[in-house]
Backbone of each chain as ProteinMPNN parsed JSONL, in Angstrom:
{"seq_chain_A": "MSKANHTDCSSAMLPVRDALDVISGKWKLIILISISSGNHRFREIERSIGKINSKVLAKELKDLEEHKLIKRTVYDESPVFVEYTTTPYATTLGKVIKELRDWGLNHRKEIIGK", "coords_chain_A": {"N_chain_A": [[106.095, -223.298, 148.746], [108.156, -225.463, 146.979], [111.721, -225.146, 146.763], [112.761, -224.331, 143.719], [115.194, -225.84, 141.801], [118.064, -224.973, 139.782], [117.731, -226.343, 137.351], [114.928, -226.991, 137.235], [113.822, -224.464, 137.097], [114.97, -223.397, 134.746], [113.84, -224.932, 132.771], [111.26, -224.122, 132.75], [111.687, -221.556, 132.098], [112.972, -221.472, 129.628], [111.294, -221.713, 127.185], [109.854, -219.321, 127.455], [111.876, -217.514, 127.393], [112.805, -218.002, 124.774], [110.631, -217.008, 123.328], [110.641, -214.327, 124.146], [113.1, -213.569, 123.123], [112.48, -213.383, 120.457], [110.398, -211.525, 120.265], [111.36, -209.43, 121.656], [112.177, -206.195, 123.028], [111.008, -202.843, 122.336], [109.63, -202.525, 119.946], [108.927, -204.648, 118.127], [106.43, -206.118, 118.268], [104.739, -203.981, 118.016], [105.276, -203.11, 115.454], [104.371, -205.322, 114.013], [101.646, -205.141, 114.58], [101.087, -202.765, 113.278], [101.623, -203.401, 110.557], [99.778, -205.463, 110.188], [97.555, -203.968, 110.408], [97.271, -202.797, 108.026], [99.308, -201.187, 107.039], [101.828, -201.147, 104.735], [104.056, -200.145, 103.419], [107.374, -198.847, 103.996], [107.512, -196.111, 104.895], [104.847, -195.733, 105.624], [104.527, -197.521, 107.728], [106.376, -196.477, 109.485], [105.29, -193.902, 109.962], [102.886, -194.638, 111.146], [103.648, -195.599, 113.583], [105.006, -193.586, 114.753], [107.13, -192.393, 117.036], [109.702, -193.694, 116.048], [112.95, -194.453, 114.984], [114.343, -194.4, 111.719], [116.481, -196.115, 111.111], [116.363, -197.94, 113.187], [113.85, -199.033, 112.708], [114.325, -200.279, 110.247], [116.145, -202.254, 110.999], [114.606, -203.782, 112.811], [112.591, -204.696, 111.115], [114.076, -206.366, 109.523], [114.873, -208.321, 111.376], [112.354, -209.366, 112.041], [111.694, -210.483, 109.644], [113.608, -212.471, 109.435], [112.759, -214.127, 111.452], [110.617, -215.178, 110.3], [108.186, -213.877, 110.476], [107.299, -211.745, 109.056], [106.973, -210.852, 105.572], [108.967, -209.695, 102.923], [108.447, -207.999, 100.005], [109.63, -207.208, 96.829], [108.685, -204.996, 94.367], [109.136, -204.94, 91.083], [108.705, -202.505, 89.545], [108.134, -199.337, 87.994], [108.483, -196.453, 89.72], [110.646, -198.861, 91.413], [109.271, -200.637, 94.191], [108.864, -201.539, 97.703], [107.151, -203.865, 99.715], [105.809, -204.801, 102.911], [104.444, -207.615, 104.454], [102.443, -209.457, 106.811], [103.179, -212.824, 107.746], [101.518, -216.08, 107.525], [102.435, -217.406, 109.785], [102.808, -215.381, 111.62], [100.338, -214.975, 112.645], [100.172, -216.694, 114.723], [101.033, -215.344, 116.881], [98.948, -214.008, 117.799], [97.446, -214.602, 120.175], [99.305, -214.0, 122.169], [99.646, -211.264, 121.768], [97.072, -210.404, 122.301], [96.772, -211.049, 125.035], [98.796, -209.441, 126.098], [97.82, -206.952, 125.411], [95.393, -206.854, 126.85], [96.427, -207.028, 129.438], [97.96, -204.724, 129.485], [95.983, -202.732, 129.267], [94.658, -203.09, 131.684], [96.762, -202.612, 133.401], [97.247, -199.952, 133.051], [95.031, -198.812, 134.232], [95.302, -199.816, 136.826], [97.887, -199.01, 137.734], [98.626, -196.589, 136.558], [96.328, -195.317, 136.74], [94.617, -194.259, 134.807]], "CA_chain_A": [[106.49, -223.705, 147.404], [109.503, -226.038, 147.123], [112.748, -224.315, 146.115], [113.063, -224.918, 142.408], [116.627, -225.659, 141.541], [118.413, -224.308, 138.529], [117.179, -227.025, 136.166], [113.463, -226.833, 137.15], [113.516, -223.103, 136.678], [115.309, -223.041, 133.365], [112.939, -225.604, 131.817], [110.056, -223.265, 132.64], [112.097, -220.257, 131.552], [113.528, -221.542, 128.262], [110.365, -221.296, 126.124], [109.506, -217.893, 127.622], [113.049, -216.78, 126.908], [112.787, -218.107, 123.31], [109.606, -216.082, 122.819], [111.1, -212.952, 124.398], [114.194, -213.284, 122.172], [111.914, -213.039, 119.141], [109.56, -210.315, 120.276], [111.905, -208.502, 122.675], [112.327, -204.802, 122.623], [109.783, -202.032, 122.337], [109.012, -202.26, 118.652], [108.561, -205.729, 117.192], [104.988, -206.385, 118.244], [104.084, -202.75, 117.552], [105.429, -203.118, 113.986], [103.455, -206.355, 113.508], [100.28, -204.587, 114.667], [100.968, -201.749, 112.224], [101.544, -204.068, 109.245], [98.505, -206.203, 110.085], [96.467, -202.971, 110.332], [97.163, -202.307, 106.65], [100.453, -200.351, 106.628], [102.756, -202.101, 104.117], [105.258, -199.462, 102.959], [108.263, -198.439, 105.1], [107.098, -194.795, 105.438], [103.53, -195.89, 106.278], [104.755, -198.199, 109.022], [107.099, -195.495, 110.302], [104.339, -192.842, 110.365], [101.815, -195.185, 112.016], [104.189, -195.863, 114.922], [105.397, -192.306, 115.347], [108.496, -192.126, 117.508], [110.707, -194.718, 115.802], [114.016, -193.992, 114.101], [114.326, -195.216, 110.489], [117.494, -197.203, 111.19], [115.832, -198.949, 114.125], [112.749, -199.716, 112.017], [114.924, -201.161, 109.225], [116.755, -203.411, 111.707], [113.52, -204.596, 113.378], [111.927, -205.365, 109.991], [114.99, -207.447, 109.1], [114.752, -209.383, 112.409], [111.032, -209.995, 111.921], [111.739, -211.297, 108.422], [114.423, -213.673, 109.769], [111.942, -214.999, 112.324], [109.5, -215.636, 109.447], [106.916, -213.278, 110.925], [106.855, -210.87, 107.956], [107.551, -211.12, 104.248], [109.367, -208.463, 102.217], [108.287, -208.219, 98.566], [110.122, -206.1, 95.992], [107.892, -204.897, 93.124], [110.056, -204.422, 90.064], [107.947, -201.611, 88.656], [108.87, -198.083, 87.853], [109.7, -196.877, 90.411], [110.62, -200.098, 92.21], [108.866, -200.358, 95.577], [108.95, -202.698, 98.601], [106.04, -203.939, 100.665], [105.935, -205.784, 103.991], [103.167, -208.226, 104.85], [102.641, -210.467, 107.854], [103.08, -214.213, 107.26], [100.552, -216.873, 108.311], [103.054, -217.75, 111.069], [102.663, -214.227, 112.533], [99.035, -215.022, 113.339], [100.308, -217.49, 115.956], [101.327, -214.41, 117.991], [97.683, -213.33, 118.112], [97.055, -214.746, 121.589], [100.284, -213.269, 122.995], [99.336, -209.829, 121.624], [95.799, -210.162, 122.999], [96.998, -211.06, 126.499], [99.595, -208.256, 126.431], [96.941, -205.774, 125.304], [94.474, -206.873, 128.007], [97.191, -206.721, 130.639], [98.348, -203.313, 129.386], [94.795, -201.92, 129.58], [94.416, -203.195, 133.121], [97.899, -202.007, 134.114], [97.086, -198.491, 132.944], [94.049, -198.445, 135.27], [95.827, -200.229, 138.137], [99.104, -198.321, 138.182], [98.71, -195.203, 136.11], [95.052, -194.735, 137.193], [93.906, -193.536, 133.725]], "C_chain_A": [[107.942, -224.219, 147.488], [110.492, -225.203, 146.309], [113.129, -224.995, 144.818], [114.557, -224.751, 142.169], [116.833, -225.176, 140.118], [117.724, -225.007, 137.354], [115.67, -226.838, 136.096], [113.137, -225.473, 136.574], [113.786, -222.92, 135.203], [114.402, -223.769, 132.382], [111.652, -224.784, 131.669], [110.432, -221.974, 131.923], [112.425, -220.319, 130.062], [112.518, -221.119, 127.189], [109.973, -219.818, 126.215], [110.664, -217.049, 127.096], [113.12, -216.815, 125.377], [111.813, -217.085, 122.724], [110.086, -214.648, 122.978], [112.227, -212.582, 123.447], [113.633, -212.808, 120.841], [111.19, -211.7, 119.216], [110.116, -209.25, 121.213], [112.049, -207.097, 122.109], [110.966, -204.142, 122.491], [108.991, -202.146, 121.045], [108.407, -203.438, 117.89], [107.057, -205.982, 117.14], [104.225, -205.183, 117.707], [104.134, -202.702, 116.012], [104.484, -204.155, 113.372], [102.022, -205.844, 113.512], [100.073, -203.583, 113.533], [100.78, -202.404, 110.856], [100.203, -204.782, 109.117], [97.311, -205.253, 110.091], [96.408, -202.328, 108.953], [98.289, -201.397, 106.196], [101.539, -201.267, 106.076], [104.048, -201.45, 103.622], [106.042, -198.953, 104.182], [107.765, -197.146, 105.749], [105.751, -194.896, 106.158], [103.704, -196.463, 107.679], [105.372, -197.193, 109.99], [106.127, -194.442, 110.838], [103.314, -193.385, 111.357], [102.318, -195.413, 113.44], [104.599, -194.566, 115.605], [106.858, -192.341, 115.746], [109.459, -193.292, 117.264], [111.678, -194.208, 114.755], [114.111, -194.931, 112.893], [115.301, -196.375, 110.566], [116.986, -198.331, 112.08], [114.728, -199.747, 113.429], [113.313, -200.707, 110.992], [115.477, -202.433, 109.877], [115.653, -204.354, 112.221], [112.783, -205.353, 112.269], [112.767, -206.557, 109.532], [114.879, -208.631, 110.079], [113.436, -210.138, 112.245], [110.989, -210.911, 110.697], [112.5, -212.6, 108.703], [113.628, -214.652, 110.62], [110.664, -215.443, 111.623], [108.148, -215.073, 109.891], [106.394, -212.276, 109.903], [107.56, -211.273, 106.666], [107.827, -209.789, 103.551], [109.277, -208.759, 100.726], [108.744, -206.984, 97.805], [109.317, -206.107, 94.702], [108.751, -204.179, 92.083], [109.287, -203.579, 89.047], [108.73, -200.295, 88.562], [108.095, -196.977, 88.56], [109.514, -198.224, 91.118], [110.077, -199.75, 93.6], [108.845, -201.673, 96.368], [107.733, -202.689, 99.512], [106.32, -205.038, 101.704], [104.543, -206.313, 104.329], [103.437, -209.241, 105.951], [102.477, -211.857, 107.231], [101.997, -214.94, 108.048], [101.111, -217.206, 109.701], [102.866, -216.626, 112.091], [101.339, -214.303, 113.288], [99.129, -215.838, 114.629], [100.628, -216.596, 117.158], [100.06, -213.7, 118.456], [97.326, -213.394, 119.583], [98.005, -213.969, 122.509], [99.933, -211.773, 122.976], [98.051, -209.503, 122.381], [96.024, -210.09, 124.509], [97.832, -209.86, 126.933], [98.711, -207.015, 126.421], [95.992, -205.726, 126.507], [95.22, -206.483, 129.285], [97.587, -205.24, 130.668], [97.192, -202.391, 129.734], [94.561, -201.909, 131.089], [95.505, -202.48, 133.912], [97.755, -200.491, 134.155], [96.125, -198.042, 134.053], [94.672, -198.66, 136.642], [96.939, -199.289, 138.614], [99.063, -196.843, 137.803], [97.395, -194.494, 136.455], [94.352, -193.928, 136.119], [93.021, -194.506, 132.974]], "O_chain_A": [[108.831, -223.53, 147.988], [110.13, -224.625, 145.285], [113.728, -226.07, 144.803], [115.107, -223.66, 142.318], [115.881, -224.997, 139.359], [117.193, -224.343, 136.463], [115.149, -226.553, 135.018], [112.296, -225.339, 135.685], [112.961, -222.366, 134.477], [114.203, -223.288, 131.266], [111.039, -224.757, 130.602], [109.611, -221.373, 131.231], [112.195, -219.362, 129.323], [112.831, -220.261, 126.363], [109.784, -219.15, 125.198], [110.467, -216.022, 126.447], [113.447, -215.811, 124.744], [112.125, -216.392, 121.756], [109.957, -213.841, 122.057], [112.323, -211.436, 123.008], [114.216, -211.951, 120.177], [111.349, -210.847, 118.342], [109.429, -208.279, 121.532], [112.042, -206.868, 120.9], [109.924, -204.796, 122.53], [107.787, -201.889, 121.045], [107.482, -203.255, 117.098], [106.481, -206.05, 116.054], [103.204, -205.329, 117.035], [103.168, -202.308, 115.359], [103.868, -203.901, 112.336], [101.269, -206.081, 112.567], [99.015, -203.555, 112.905], [99.896, -202.019, 110.091], [99.56, -204.719, 108.069], [96.186, -205.668, 109.815], [95.605, -201.425, 108.72], [98.244, -200.88, 105.08], [102.116, -202.067, 106.813], [105.043, -202.147, 103.425], [105.475, -198.672, 105.237], [107.609, -197.07, 106.968], [105.532, -194.234, 107.173], [103.133, -195.982, 108.658], [104.957, -197.072, 111.143], [106.142, -194.128, 112.028], [102.917, -192.691, 112.293], [101.533, -195.422, 114.388], [104.557, -194.439, 116.828], [107.736, -192.321, 114.883], [109.992, -193.832, 118.233], [111.277, -193.604, 113.76], [113.97, -196.144, 113.049], [114.989, -197.487, 110.14], [117.155, -199.512, 111.775], [114.669, -200.971, 113.538], [112.835, -201.836, 110.885], [115.297, -203.538, 109.365], [115.757, -205.573, 112.081], [112.396, -206.507, 112.453], [112.235, -207.615, 109.197], [114.801, -209.787, 109.663], [113.394, -211.367, 112.301], [110.345, -211.96, 110.705], [112.094, -213.679, 108.272], [113.808, -215.866, 110.515], [109.756, -216.001, 112.239], [107.107, -215.704, 109.708], [105.199, -211.981, 109.873], [108.596, -211.939, 106.676], [107.005, -208.874, 103.593], [109.949, -209.664, 100.231], [108.312, -205.866, 98.087], [109.271, -207.125, 94.011], [109.045, -202.989, 92.194], [109.231, -203.898, 87.86], [109.868, -200.202, 89.021], [107.071, -196.568, 88.013], [108.394, -198.661, 91.383], [110.387, -198.685, 94.132], [108.814, -202.762, 95.794], [107.33, -201.641, 100.018], [106.965, -206.046, 101.418], [103.59, -205.547, 104.468], [104.523, -209.818, 106.022], [101.707, -212.026, 106.286], [101.595, -214.481, 109.117], [100.361, -217.279, 110.675], [102.776, -216.886, 113.291], [101.207, -213.787, 114.398], [98.289, -215.704, 115.519], [100.512, -217.023, 118.306], [100.092, -212.895, 119.387], [96.95, -212.387, 120.183], [97.578, -213.363, 123.491], [99.922, -211.108, 124.012], [97.948, -208.457, 123.023], [95.528, -209.182, 125.177], [97.611, -209.314, 128.013], [98.821, -206.145, 127.286], [95.812, -204.669, 127.112], [94.716, -205.715, 130.104], [97.557, -204.591, 131.713], [97.383, -201.382, 130.414], [94.302, -200.865, 131.687], [95.245, -201.84, 134.931], [98.091, -199.839, 135.144], [96.36, -197.037, 134.724], [94.583, -197.797, 137.515], [96.929, -198.833, 139.757], [99.41, -195.967, 138.596], [97.324, -193.265, 136.471], [93.583, -193.018, 136.431], [92.337, -194.112, 132.029]]}, "seq_chain_B": "MSKANHTDCSSAMLPVRDALDVISGKWKLIILISISSGNHRFREIERSIGKINSKVLAKELKDLEEHKLIKRTVYDESPVFVEYTTTPYATTLGKVIKELRDWGLNHRKEIIGK", "coords_chain_B": {"N_chain_B": [[92.252, -205.029, 103.691], [91.535, -202.093, 105.404], [93.471, -199.106, 105.303], [94.991, -198.405, 108.163], [94.961, -195.442, 109.934], [97.251, -193.203, 111.62], [96.095, -192.724, 114.147], [94.247, -194.87, 114.563], [95.973, -197.024, 114.683], [97.671, -196.393, 116.863], [95.953, -196.543, 118.994], [95.465, -199.2, 119.202], [97.977, -200.009, 119.693], [98.878, -198.788, 122.05], [98.107, -200.025, 124.642], [99.529, -202.43, 124.363], [102.049, -201.507, 124.161], [102.303, -200.315, 126.68], [102.275, -202.619, 128.265], [104.572, -203.916, 127.318], [106.483, -202.054, 128.073], [106.593, -202.546, 130.769], [107.285, -205.246, 131.037], [109.444, -205.46, 129.462], [112.559, -206.322, 127.86], [115.031, -208.896, 128.484], [114.851, -210.137, 130.949], [112.834, -209.675, 132.944], [110.367, -211.178, 133.102], [111.492, -213.666, 133.374], [112.73, -213.466, 135.841], [110.494, -213.133, 137.471], [109.323, -215.66, 137.133], [111.275, -217.197, 138.344], [111.205, -216.274, 141.046], [108.571, -216.916, 141.686], [108.829, -219.587, 141.582], [109.946, -220.255, 143.909], [112.381, -219.185, 144.622], [113.802, -216.865, 146.682], [115.821, -215.301, 147.744], [118.479, -213.028, 146.819], [120.876, -214.236, 145.775], [119.903, -216.797, 145.261], [117.981, -216.344, 143.281], [119.62, -215.293, 141.323], [121.334, -217.505, 140.803], [119.458, -219.344, 139.869], [118.751, -218.343, 137.443], [121.046, -218.183, 136.037], [122.906, -216.951, 133.519], [122.989, -214.03, 134.318], [123.948, -210.761, 135.17], [124.953, -209.385, 138.303], [124.478, -206.633, 138.79], [122.636, -206.006, 136.827], [120.543, -207.677, 137.602], [119.892, -206.548, 140.074], [118.911, -204.052, 139.263], [116.708, -204.811, 137.687], [115.116, -206.05, 139.608], [114.471, -203.863, 141.138], [112.96, -202.342, 139.326], [110.802, -204.11, 138.954], [109.736, -204.05, 141.455], [108.899, -201.394, 141.606], [106.871, -201.481, 139.736], [105.048, -202.814, 141.161], [105.046, -205.589, 141.117], [106.649, -207.288, 142.47], [107.566, -207.818, 145.937], [109.771, -206.462, 148.308], [111.268, -207.568, 151.176], [112.807, -206.735, 154.21], [114.534, -208.468, 156.591], [115.061, -207.91, 159.824], [117.157, -209.349, 161.255], [119.839, -211.245, 162.697], [122.382, -212.423, 160.772], [121.133, -209.466, 159.028], [118.658, -209.994, 156.503], [117.374, -210.119, 153.092], [114.344, -210.634, 151.366], [112.6, -211.546, 148.365], [109.339, -211.497, 147.105], [106.584, -212.513, 145.048], [103.871, -210.327, 144.22], [100.253, -210.241, 144.739], [99.32, -208.929, 142.49], [101.109, -209.654, 140.527], [100.223, -212.076, 139.682], [98.445, -211.53, 137.728], [99.848, -211.512, 135.438], [99.971, -214.033, 134.652], [98.539, -215.2, 132.443], [99.762, -213.943, 130.259], [102.378, -214.908, 130.489], [101.873, -217.611, 130.145], [100.942, -217.723, 127.473], [103.195, -216.745, 126.151], [104.992, -218.747, 126.795], [103.823, -221.021, 125.586], [103.921, -220.14, 122.924], [106.658, -219.895, 122.614], [107.515, -222.553, 122.903], [106.371, -223.678, 120.643], [107.613, -222.136, 118.712], [110.204, -222.953, 118.886], [110.1, -225.506, 117.851], [109.106, -224.934, 115.288], [110.934, -223.084, 114.127], [113.502, -223.526, 115.087], [113.551, -226.175, 115.049], [113.847, -228.057, 117.081]], "CA_chain_B": [[92.262, -204.428, 105.021], [91.632, -200.639, 105.198], [94.741, -198.583, 105.801], [94.768, -197.78, 109.479], [95.809, -194.246, 110.054], [98.096, -193.137, 112.81], [95.353, -192.805, 115.41], [93.706, -196.219, 114.79], [97.072, -197.899, 115.049], [98.256, -196.161, 118.185], [95.024, -196.96, 120.069], [95.666, -200.649, 119.382], [99.366, -200.225, 120.129], [99.205, -198.198, 123.365], [98.128, -200.976, 125.749], [100.598, -203.423, 124.156], [103.297, -200.794, 124.49], [102.334, -200.199, 128.149], [102.663, -203.929, 128.824], [105.976, -204.18, 126.963], [107.335, -201.181, 128.903], [106.75, -203.141, 132.116], [107.955, -206.55, 131.042], [110.424, -205.473, 128.355], [113.895, -206.824, 128.173], [115.16, -210.358, 128.533], [114.954, -210.745, 132.27], [111.806, -209.43, 133.969], [109.461, -212.328, 133.264], [112.299, -214.805, 133.845], [112.919, -213.245, 137.292], [109.195, -213.422, 138.109], [109.168, -217.126, 137.14], [112.212, -217.721, 139.35], [110.702, -215.97, 142.397], [107.338, -217.685, 141.947], [109.211, -221.009, 141.697], [110.447, -220.511, 145.261], [113.684, -218.551, 144.901], [113.453, -215.565, 147.272], [117.031, -214.533, 148.058], [119.162, -212.49, 145.617], [121.784, -215.243, 145.191], [119.104, -217.922, 144.741], [117.385, -215.9, 142.014], [120.744, -215.17, 140.39], [121.786, -218.855, 140.424], [118.395, -220.061, 139.133], [118.643, -217.809, 136.079], [122.298, -218.462, 135.332], [123.726, -215.903, 132.901], [122.59, -212.644, 134.558], [124.936, -209.986, 135.924], [124.33, -208.934, 139.567], [123.978, -205.232, 138.678], [121.412, -206.046, 136.005], [119.495, -208.288, 138.425], [119.48, -205.558, 141.086], [118.113, -203.009, 138.576], [115.428, -205.405, 137.261], [114.319, -206.265, 140.827], [113.971, -202.529, 141.537], [111.882, -202.011, 138.381], [109.644, -204.981, 139.229], [109.155, -203.554, 142.719], [108.196, -200.139, 141.272], [105.637, -201.83, 139.012], [104.2, -203.536, 142.133], [104.964, -207.007, 140.754], [107.293, -208.031, 143.558], [107.73, -207.104, 147.204], [111.095, -206.652, 148.918], [111.13, -207.527, 152.632], [114.089, -206.782, 154.934], [114.359, -209.134, 157.895], [116.038, -207.297, 160.728], [117.673, -210.388, 162.171], [121.3, -211.184, 162.691], [122.522, -211.171, 160.006], [119.951, -208.94, 158.314], [118.585, -210.543, 155.142], [116.307, -209.545, 152.262], [113.656, -211.622, 150.53], [111.696, -211.027, 147.329], [108.177, -212.359, 146.852], [105.696, -211.925, 144.041], [102.652, -209.734, 144.782], [99.028, -210.757, 144.088], [99.188, -208.281, 141.178], [101.97, -210.377, 139.57], [99.514, -213.243, 139.124], [97.703, -211.092, 136.529], [100.706, -211.744, 134.265], [99.96, -215.481, 134.41], [98.102, -215.539, 131.069], [100.793, -213.475, 129.313], [103.51, -215.845, 130.582], [101.437, -218.885, 129.541], [100.912, -217.597, 126.005], [104.588, -216.625, 125.696], [105.635, -220.071, 126.91], [103.281, -221.879, 124.518], [104.443, -219.669, 121.647], [108.099, -220.21, 122.604], [107.644, -224.006, 122.667], [106.044, -223.908, 119.232], [108.617, -221.463, 117.872], [111.425, -223.778, 118.928], [109.863, -226.591, 116.883], [108.864, -224.356, 113.955], [112.07, -222.365, 113.537], [114.81, -224.088, 115.444], [113.444, -227.593, 114.695], [114.271, -228.975, 118.183]], "C_chain_B": [[92.488, -202.911, 104.857], [92.913, -200.155, 105.877], [94.48, -197.857, 107.111], [95.621, -196.527, 109.557], [96.472, -194.22, 111.422], [97.269, -193.354, 114.077], [94.821, -194.219, 115.617], [94.799, -197.117, 115.324], [97.49, -197.667, 116.486], [97.261, -196.561, 119.273], [95.155, -198.469, 120.276], [97.039, -200.894, 119.999], [99.588, -199.824, 121.587], [99.198, -199.23, 124.497], [99.232, -202.022, 125.597], [101.933, -202.778, 124.536], [103.438, -200.625, 126.008], [102.827, -201.502, 128.774], [104.141, -204.199, 128.546], [106.923, -203.312, 127.773], [107.617, -201.837, 130.264], [107.579, -204.416, 132.035], [109.074, -206.607, 130.01], [111.779, -205.966, 128.831], [113.853, -208.325, 128.385], [114.807, -210.936, 129.896], [113.711, -210.688, 133.147], [110.889, -210.642, 134.17], [110.212, -213.536, 133.803], [112.504, -214.693, 135.361], [111.621, -213.566, 138.034], [108.97, -214.933, 138.208], [110.055, -217.725, 138.23], [111.67, -217.508, 140.765], [109.457, -216.81, 142.675], [107.625, -219.188, 141.99], [109.875, -221.294, 143.044], [111.817, -219.929, 145.56], [113.425, -217.129, 145.402], [114.666, -214.71, 147.622], [117.731, -214.141, 146.755], [120.027, -213.57, 144.965], [121.013, -216.417, 144.6], [118.549, -217.574, 143.366], [118.475, -215.873, 140.952], [121.178, -216.548, 139.882], [120.732, -219.545, 139.553], [118.303, -219.585, 137.69], [119.923, -218.089, 135.293], [122.905, -217.179, 134.823], [123.176, -214.494, 133.124], [123.612, -211.991, 135.478], [124.262, -209.395, 137.167], [123.753, -207.527, 139.453], [122.668, -205.209, 137.894], [120.265, -206.605, 136.844], [118.981, -207.28, 139.459], [118.558, -204.506, 140.462], [116.719, -203.566, 138.212], [114.526, -205.634, 138.474], [113.699, -204.938, 141.268], [112.797, -202.127, 140.64], [110.619, -202.802, 138.705], [108.937, -204.529, 140.502], [108.338, -202.288, 142.433], [106.882, -200.418, 140.543], [104.716, -202.704, 139.858], [104.034, -205.016, 141.773], [105.686, -207.885, 141.766], [107.382, -207.155, 144.796], [109.09, -207.457, 147.793], [110.923, -206.519, 150.439], [112.507, -207.665, 153.292], [113.811, -207.414, 156.293], [115.485, -208.655, 158.822], [116.526, -208.33, 161.758], [119.2, -210.326, 162.115], [121.841, -212.438, 162.002], [121.19, -210.748, 159.388], [119.876, -209.661, 156.97], [117.341, -209.989, 154.437], [115.655, -210.671, 151.467], [112.733, -210.93, 149.543], [110.556, -212.021, 147.151], [107.318, -211.707, 145.782], [104.447, -211.382, 144.747], [101.431, -210.392, 144.13], [98.893, -210.186, 142.672], [99.989, -209.042, 140.111], [101.219, -211.544, 138.939], [98.724, -212.847, 137.876], [98.535, -211.295, 135.263], [100.702, -213.226, 133.875], [99.618, -215.84, 132.975], [99.151, -215.123, 130.041], [101.947, -214.485, 129.295], [103.136, -217.176, 129.924], [101.49, -218.81, 128.014], [102.329, -217.475, 125.439], [105.267, -217.993, 125.729], [105.133, -221.002, 125.791], [103.856, -221.463, 123.162], [105.928, -220.037, 121.516], [108.34, -221.682, 122.319], [107.413, -224.303, 121.177], [107.11, -223.324, 118.315], [109.872, -222.319, 117.761], [111.287, -224.9, 117.873], [109.848, -226.025, 115.466], [110.167, -223.842, 113.337], [113.392, -223.09, 113.832], [114.811, -225.6, 115.17], [113.93, -228.515, 115.783], [113.072, -229.249, 119.087]], "O_chain_B": [[93.479, -202.484, 104.264], [93.366, -200.714, 106.875], [93.822, -196.817, 107.141], [96.822, -196.543, 109.288], [96.268, -195.103, 112.256], [97.688, -194.082, 114.977], [94.919, -194.743, 116.727], [94.601, -197.87, 116.277], [97.648, -198.618, 117.251], [97.682, -196.891, 120.381], [94.978, -198.963, 121.39], [97.239, -201.862, 120.734], [100.392, -200.442, 122.285], [100.172, -199.317, 125.244], [99.811, -202.456, 126.593], [102.808, -203.402, 125.137], [104.529, -200.767, 126.56], [103.666, -201.505, 129.674], [104.873, -204.653, 129.425], [108.02, -203.742, 128.129], [108.704, -201.709, 130.827], [108.466, -204.643, 132.859], [109.596, -207.683, 129.717], [112.081, -206.013, 130.023], [112.787, -208.936, 128.456], [114.491, -212.122, 129.99], [113.531, -211.549, 134.008], [110.67, -211.072, 135.302], [109.672, -214.328, 134.575], [112.457, -215.694, 136.076], [111.642, -214.191, 139.094], [108.492, -215.431, 139.227], [109.646, -218.638, 138.948], [111.67, -218.428, 141.583], [109.302, -217.352, 143.77], [106.764, -219.973, 142.388], [110.314, -222.414, 143.304], [112.362, -220.156, 146.641], [112.903, -216.289, 144.669], [114.532, -213.497, 147.781], [117.601, -214.814, 145.733], [119.934, -213.802, 143.76], [121.403, -216.97, 143.572], [118.622, -218.363, 142.423], [118.29, -216.357, 139.836], [121.367, -216.739, 138.681], [121.076, -220.25, 138.605], [117.84, -220.317, 136.816], [119.906, -218.216, 134.068], [123.384, -216.376, 135.624], [122.915, -213.808, 132.135], [124.077, -212.599, 136.442], [123.116, -208.952, 137.09], [122.665, -207.257, 139.961], [121.725, -204.498, 138.241], [119.152, -206.081, 136.808], [117.776, -207.177, 139.687], [117.553, -204.118, 141.058], [115.701, -202.9, 138.398], [113.314, -205.438, 138.391], [112.552, -204.894, 141.713], [111.774, -201.639, 141.121], [109.516, -202.255, 138.73], [107.715, -204.611, 140.618], [107.232, -202.125, 142.947], [105.904, -199.689, 140.706], [103.739, -203.262, 139.36], [103.009, -205.624, 142.083], [105.381, -209.07, 141.908], [107.289, -205.93, 144.725], [109.503, -208.617, 147.774], [110.484, -205.478, 150.927], [113.27, -208.579, 152.982], [112.956, -206.947, 157.045], [116.664, -208.953, 158.627], [116.322, -208.181, 162.963], [119.76, -209.406, 161.519], [121.766, -213.497, 162.625], [120.261, -211.543, 159.247], [120.909, -209.917, 156.353], [116.41, -209.479, 155.06], [116.341, -211.557, 150.957], [112.16, -209.879, 149.83], [110.776, -213.228, 147.058], [107.327, -210.486, 145.63], [104.022, -211.931, 145.764], [101.558, -211.031, 143.086], [98.414, -210.867, 141.766], [99.603, -209.074, 138.943], [101.52, -211.958, 137.819], [98.371, -213.7, 137.062], [98.005, -211.256, 134.153], [101.342, -213.625, 132.901], [100.289, -216.663, 132.352], [99.406, -215.843, 129.076], [102.431, -214.869, 128.231], [103.952, -217.794, 129.24], [102.01, -219.708, 127.351], [102.631, -218.029, 124.381], [106.015, -218.353, 124.82], [105.924, -221.681, 125.137], [104.232, -222.31, 122.352], [106.388, -220.438, 120.446], [109.26, -222.03, 121.579], [108.15, -225.064, 120.55], [107.469, -223.911, 117.294], [110.509, -222.402, 116.711], [112.217, -225.191, 117.12], [110.488, -226.562, 114.562], [110.469, -224.123, 112.178], [114.256, -223.243, 112.969], [115.862, -226.232, 115.069], [114.377, -229.626, 115.499], [113.192, -229.985, 120.066]]}, "name": "protein", "num_of_chains": 2, "seq": "MSKANHTDCSSAMLPVRDALDVISGKWKLIILISISSGNHRFREIERSIGKINSKVLAKELKDLEEHKLIKRTVYDESPVFVEYTTTPYATTLGKVIKELRDWGLNHRKEIIGKMSKANHTDCSSAMLPVRDALDVISGKWKLIILISISSGNHRFREIERSIGKINSKVLAKELKDLEEHKLIKRTVYDESPVFVEYTTTPYATTLGKVIKELRDWGLNHRKEIIGK"}
């Protein structure tokens, strides 16, 4: 394989890096899965994921909103409440999540042997 | 969509979380792309990625080796040198990298408008 110089490599890397910047970290895709599984309130999302700190969840929800992957709706009722829903754009991550899930299942068998 | 309780969610999340644990962070997939593009020496990999700190690269290479995604070979010549190559197992990440790249290309257009 010819030695790819800096430019060849970074052109292949840039889009992957863009994607990783959006979904990086342990939680973002997990939060999207939770919301798309029907958990729309902060506490529901938090409970469905288990070991996530509220501050971290709040920050990740904000990032996901900025990347237009979720929508935050405030219901001005009594009491006021907030719900999170995935946007149509979030469905474009469907294939990424599927391939990660398939790879994760296989990795568990391959490496962890369970 | 019925409200997924904690168990339904975590069974969908676990394999994705397993995969993210392996490839998490900004660098692991980028390093794999660099090595599979023909960069096998530490300095080559470092130069091909650009903004990565040597200590971080050393740690990520060690992690990738532990997850059986790359192989480290020491050539006992004069001077001694070390080369990194991707393992057959690393090719199983091909689909994940493809989907991330396609999503990243689209995201750039959608969000960044370039």
